[in-house]
N, C-alpha and C positions, 0 to 999 in steps of 0.2 A: 617494367611493370610485370610481373609474372601474371598470366592470364587468369589465373583465381584470383588475382586481386584487383581486375579490373573494375568490379562493382563489388558492392557491399552487401550484396543479397546472399542471403541464408536461410535456411529451412531448420524451424526450430523444432527441438524434440524434447519431450518433456523427461525430466530428469528420470521419472521412474521406468521410462522406455529403453535406457541407454544399457546396452549390452546384450539385449536379446537377440541372439545370432542364429538361434534353433528355426531352422526353415524346412524342416523334414528331411534334412538330408545331412553325412556325414563328410568331412572332408577325404576322405577316403575309399569313398564306395556306400554301398547301402543305400543308395538313393531309390524312392519309391516310384513306382510304375506311373506312367505319364497318361493322364486320361485319352481317349480316343480323340475327344474335341479339341483338347490342347495340342494333339498333336497336327490334329486338320489345321488349327490356326496357326502352328508354328511354320507349315509349308506354305500358308497363302495369308499372312497378315493383310497386305493390301485389300485383296480380294474380298474378305470376311468384314473388313472396315466400310469398304463400298456397297455390300451387301446390307449393313446395317443402315448407312445412308440414304439407299434407296427406298429403304421401311420408314424412314424417319421423314424423308423430305417429301415425298407423296401426300402424306397428309398435311405437312407444313402449306404447301402451295395451296392446298384443297382450301385448307383455312384462310389463306389469304385471299382467295378467290370468293368466299362467302362475304369475306367483309368489303371486297369490291372487285369486280370481275378485270376490271382494266388494271389495276395493281397487282391481280394473282398474276397476269399473262405477262406483263411489261418485266416488273421487278421480282417478284418471288419465282417466277419460272425460270428468268435469267438466273438468278442465284442459285437453285437447284441445278442447271445445267452446268454452268461453270462449277460446282462444287464436283459434278460428278464426271466430267469430261475430260479432266486431267488431273497432274500432279504425281509426284512419286509416293505420297503418303509416307513419306519418311516420319514425321511425327509421330504417327501410331506404331510405326514399328518400333519405334525408340520407345513409347511406353510399353508396349507388348513385352520387349525383351528387359526393359525394367524391372518388369514383374516376372518374368520367367526365369531371371539369375537368381531369383529369392526361393526357387523350388516351384514345383508344380502346384498352380494356384487350384482353388477349389471352382465350383460352380460359380458362386457369386461373386468372386475376384474376375473369372473369366467375362463374366457379363459385363461387368463393371469397366475393364479394360477395354472392351470393344466400343462401348457407349463413349467413353471419354476418347477414345479414338477418332470417331466419328465428330464429337465435339471439337477436338482440335484441327479436323479439316475444315470446318465452319470458320472457325476463327482464321485459320490460315486464307479462305476465301475473302474475310473480312480485310484482313491484312494488305492482300494481293490487289484487291479493288481499289481501295482506299491509295496505296501506292501508285497504282498506275493514274490515278487523277492527279496526284501531287506531282509525279513525275511527267504529265504529259504524254506518258507513253501509248501508243497508238496500237501496237500489239502485245498479245499474250498467249502464249502456248499455242503459236501458230496459227493464231487466228485473230480477231479484233479484241482490244481490251473491251471490257465491260461498258465502260463511259461510250466508248465509239460505237460498240453495239447498239447500245440504248436509243442513242442519236439516231443511227441508222433506219431506226423503225418509223421515222417521221420525215417527210419531204422538207426538203431545205426550205421551200418557200411558205412552210407551217408557220414559220417565225424565225426572224434574224438571230436568235439566240439558241438555236440548236443544240450547237456544241455545248453551250453553258448548261443549257437542259441535260445533256448526257451526263454531264459531270456531277450535277447536283442529284440526278437520280441514281447516279453510280454511289454517292457517299450514303444515299438513305439503303442502297442494296447493301453495300456492306454493314451498316447498322443493323439490317434484319439478318445478317449470317452470324453475326455478333451475337443476337438476341437467341437466335436458335441454339447456338454453340450453350448458350449459358442456362439455356432451357434443356437442353439434353444432360450437359453436365449436373445439373439440378436434380436431375431424375434418376440419377445411380442411386443404389441402396448399399447402403454400407453402415456398419454399425457407428456410433454416432462420434465415439471419439477418433476413428478412423475418417469418418467423412469430415470432421473439423479439419484434421491436417490436410485433406485432399484439398478442401476448400480454400484454406488457408494459401497453398502454394499455388492454386490456380487462379487465386487474386493476385498474389505478385506476379506471375507470369504475364497477366493482362498488361499490368501496369509499366514493368519491364520493356514489354514490346513497344508500348507507344512511347516511351521514355527515348527507346533506340532510335524511333523513326524520328522523333523530334529531334535528335541530336542529328540525325541524318539531314535532316533540313536547315537546321542552323548551321551546321558546318558547311553546306553548300551557298548558305547565305555570305558569311565569313570569310568562306575560301580557307578554310581552316586547312593547316597543312601538320598538326601535331599529331605526332605517332601514339603518344597516349590517349589523346583523345578518339583517334581512329580504332583504337583496341577497343576502347570502353565503348563507343557505338556499336561496333559489331558483336560484342559480348552481349550488350543489351538488346540489341534488336534480333539478332540470329544465334547466338550460344546459346542463350540461355533459353530463349523460345523454341529453338527448334531440336534441342538436344539435351540438356541439362535437365529443365523442367520435366519434360515428358518422361525421360528416365525415372526422374524422383517419383512423379506421379505413379509410375508402374509400382516401384518400390513401395511407396506409401499403402497402394491397394493391398499390398503382401505383409503390411505392420512392419516393417522393414526396421532393424536397428539402427542407431546412430552411425554406427562405421561403416553400415552397408551404404545407407543415404550420404554419407561424406565421400567415400569412394565412386559412387555413382556420379556425385555432382562433380566432383572434380573431372574425371573421365568426361564428362558429357561436357563440361565447359571448353576442354582443350579440344575435344572432336568437334565441337559447333563452333569454334575461332576457324578450326582448319576448314571446317566445311564453307565457312564464309570467304576465306583467303582464297579457296579455290574458286569461287563462284566470281571473286574480284579478277582473278587470271584469265578464266575463262570467258570474261566480258570482253577482254582485251583482245588475247591471241586465239581463242577456240577458233577453229575454221568454222563455216557454216552448216557442215553436216551435222544434222540432228539437232541443231539449236532453234528453239522456237521464237527466241528474239532476235533482232540484228546485233553485231559487234559493236561495241564502244558506248551501249548506252548509259554505262555510267560515267563515263570520261564526258559526252555530251550534255548530261545532267549536272555535271560539277561535282560528283559526290565525292567526299572526304575520305575515301577508301585508304586501308594501310598500305596497300601497292605503291599509290601515287605519293602518299608520306613520304614513303622511304626512299621514292626515286628523288623527291624533292630534297630531304636531307642528305642524301649522298652527293646531290648535285653540289648544293651549297657548302658542303664541307670540302669538295674537290675543287671548287671554284669555277665549275663548268657552267659559264654564261650561257652557252647555247642551248644546254640540258633545259635551264629554266628559262629562258625565253620561250620554249617551245611548250613547256608545262603552262606559263604563265598564259600564253597564245591561245593554245588549243582547248583547255578543261573550260568546261561550261559553257561549250557553243553548241546548240544545237545543230547548226550548218555544218558540223566538223566533215569535211568530205575523206573521201579514202586515204589519200595521198598525206593529208595532217595524221590521219590515224596512225598510218605506217610511221610516220615521225615520231608520234609518241611512243610507239612499239620501240623504237629504235633506242629513244633515251631510256626507256625501263629494262632493255636489254644492257646497253652499255653502263648505265650505273650501279648494276647488279640486282637491282630491285627485284626483278624477276626471279632470279637464282635464289636470293635471299628468302622471297616468300616461300618459293618451294622447299627450302631448309627447315623455314618454321613450320610449315604443314606437317612433314616428317616430326618434327621435334615436339609438336603438339600431340600429336597421334602417337608418339613412343611414351611419352610423361601419362598420356591418359590410359594405355594397356597396363603400366605399372601401377596406376591406381586400380584398376581392375583388381590387381592381385593382392590389395591390401585388406580385402573382405572376402568373407568365407560367402562363395557364390557356387550354384549349380556349374560345374565346368564345362559342361555340352553348350549349354546357354550363354555361358560366357564368351563361348569360342565363336557363337552366332553373333553376339553383341559386337565383339572385337572386329568381324569381318563386316558388318555394317558399318561402324563409324569410320574404318578404312574407306569402303566405298562409297559412302557420303560425301569423303573428302579426296575423292579421286585418285586414292592411293591404293595400290596391290598389297594387300595384307600378307607379311612374312609368315611362312608355315609357323604352326603351332608347335611348340617342343611335346616330346611324348611326355605323357602322363597329366597335360593341361588341358584336356578335354577337347581334343581334335574332333572335328566332325567328318 
């Protein structure tokens, strides 16, 4: 199944908006000057969003503390620290370049992009905190997971259910992050028609993210090895939420036409799937250098990744009983040791699953790049977006052909 068909999600564009491709630049030059603030954000998207998060979270923690000092210190303060202390800020970057490829934004669009970027980071906090509870993960970003951190604030003798307390409190912390994200998104000022389109895409994104997480959980329970289902879950949980929807949100801020929205959506879905497939590979094969989480976490949790589903399908097709035994014995084992992890790695190599996933990542990125070429986009911003797509998927971007907006 092609990646763009993995889900039926679409962005609806009113008929009277189709065909509007004038974003303030011509395909062969004549681009307007880029405002100084926009050039500054171009150079430091992540830092700009972090500054906005600092401005936002201080008053939010104060508000929570005014409601109750213990809640403010324990929960709101943890959410703020978690959000500010880590992450690559990929989603705000995709949102920003989704806006920028449509031409230089005005002040209103620029402010809206920064605020929506901060809101995306808060949704990411919600997703990670809840994900760690569901996966019973003990670490995140080279430190304790939030539920572990919350439990550690109380002596073990305080109550025999301290760990359960940490998990329950972390669910509330994730809910708080989601509420703050929606508050920030709702505060964005846009013309009503454009605001309605942004709200619709924001709503779809949240639903898709939860649906993808459910498929992940349900796949663990049923030990699903379906390639189609693995792609669908990856698309819902990661591709749409990490790349496609942020790109479309940025384009919607620019009042983009239907052709541009479709091109960015298709490019983003391919790049988002490539990003998830790279994460699947890194979970198994990346060395410990620079990794915040221990290797093999997805295997120990029994996650129904495309990588594992492909290895299983290959082993069945080849009648490789040893490979099937290793996969059946090792997947979903929290106590999986390094020797057993090496056995799984060998199976993933021997079946060709690792090589095929690497090839698929490059194919998805190439397809995404071609989609970018189907719309009238700012060439310099398109080149930056293209580089970001490749960097997110852990692939070196090929040189940009002359006349295609190299930077």
